[in-house]
C-alpha positions, 0 to 999 in steps of 0.5 A: 500500500502506498504511503499516502494511501496508508496515511489517508486510511489511517486518519479515517481509522483514528476518527473511528476510534475518537467517535467522529465518523458517525457524525461526519458520515451523517452530514456527508450524506447531504453535500452542497449541490452543484459542486465537484465533491457532491459527486464524490464517493461517501468516503471522500465526502467524509474525508472532506467533512473531517477536514473542516469543510463542505467544499474541496477541489483540485487546483485546476477546479479552483482556478476555473472558478477564479479562485486560487490556493493560498500560499503555504496551504497544505492539501488534503488527500482523497482516494482515487480508484485505479481502473483498467478496462480489459476484454474478457474471454467473450470480447466484452469490456470489463472494468477491473479495480487495480487499487487506490491512489490519492489526489490532492485537493484544497478546502474552500477556506484555503482559497482566495478569489471570486465569491462562489454562488453559495457564499452569497447566501445570508442568514435571516434575522430569526428569533432566538438567534442570540441564544446560539451565539451565547452558546458559542454556536455559529449560524450560517446559510447554506444552499441545501439540496432539497433533501434537508433544510438544516443541520446542527453539528456538535463537533463544529459548534455550528447550525447551518440553514437552507431555509428562512423558516423559524421552525427549522432554526428552532429545531436545530437550536433545540438539538444544540440545547439538548446537547448541552443538557445531555452532554452528548447526543447520539450521532445521526437521526436518533428518533428520541432526539428528533422528537425532542427537537421537533416538540421543542421547535413546535413550542418555540414557534407558538411562543414567538407568535406563530399560529398553530395552523402554521406549525403543528401540521408539519411538526406532527407528521415529523414526530409521527414518523419517528414515533412509528420507528419506535413502535409508539403513538405520537402521544406516548413518544412525546410523553417519553421525552417531555422531561428532556424537552422541558429542560431544553426549552428552559435552557433556550428561553432563559439560558439558565445553566445553573438550574440544570444538572450538567456533566462536568465537562459541559460546565465552564 
């Protein structure tokens, strides 16, 4: 195995040991559309996410966008399959995998030049935005890809929004609050965590003045989907998470850390 391939795979194994891989895989499933790495393999998109970005490209790809890699920047490496096309005994073309190599790419954060289309997006002015900032969580706008409307990354301390809808922001803010309350969240879309976030979002929407007609229909269907996964009714599932939901809402509305029993590592 070539040294660079071994080094790249070694980094992935290290992240498995540290527990970072599940979150990285979850968010790598939703790449920004219409950029080169959105068509890469899940493994390479995961490598990009673990490098602290959602957009990485080769030098020529950046140059075509009138962007240039900053001097002194180190590349990250993605895995590239070596494929050989051969004829079988019947004369038909077959593709044969010979192995893997690596290709250097660079993060958008390590380039300068013309702005990209998705960089022109602005975060809307939403209620409770200051609460995220109080917790040291950045909020950014993203292009989205019609399969999701936002996410919260505990590793990056970041909320990303692909819509201006308050409920989506409240949902991700609730995930952040739940993370503070619990000290850690299960990676991916855990049904109970999703119900806490959506129940909290529904309550917050009503508190800030959204009408019930604007909020509860979609909230109910979202919760129902995860309740079904748990083999529960919506009512039972909501009752099961009510204690955590109350803590999350108290934290968001009053930012009162003192009344919560938090894990030691979450207390400043």
